[in-house]
C-alpha positions, 0 to 999 in steps of 0.5 A: 133354325128349325132346331132353335124353334124347337129349343126355345119352344122347350124353354118355354114350356119348362118356364111355364112348369117351372112358374108352377113352383116359383117363389121370388127368392133366391134359393127358390130360383136357383133350386128350380131345375125347370126354369135353370134348364129352360134359361139354358135352352134359350140361351143356347137358341139364341147363340144358334139364331145368331150363327144362322143370320150370319150365315143365311138371309133373315127375311129366309130365316126369321118367319122360321121363327113362327114354328115355335107355335107348331111346337108350343102346341104339340108340346103343351099336348103332350106335356102340359096336357093342353087342348087342340082343337080344330082352329088350332091345327088349322092355324098350325097348318097354315104356318107350316105353308107359310114357312114352305112358300117363303122358303121356296121363293127364297131358294130360288133365289 
C-alpha cells in the first residue's frame, strides 16, 4: 500500500505538470508524456490496491492511503517548488502518527 500511494501521488504530480500544456484535442493529449505516464502509474497503483485488499484487512490498509498527502507535500516542494510551512509539516506528522497507531492496533489482531 505504501508503494501504491507513492505511485498514485507521483501520477498526480505528473498530471499537474501535464496540465500546464494540455490542450483538449486528441493529438495534444496523446503527445503529453506527463499525462500519459501519470495515467499508467495511476493504473498500476490501482492494481496494487486491489492486490493488497485481496490479501489484507481494509480497515488497516485503507488509512495508509493518507500517505498520499505526505508524498504530495514532498513532491510539491521538490518538483513544483511548493511551499511547506509549519502547518503542513505538523499535519504531515499527524498523518504519519495516525497511520502508525492504526497499524499497531491492526497488527495486534
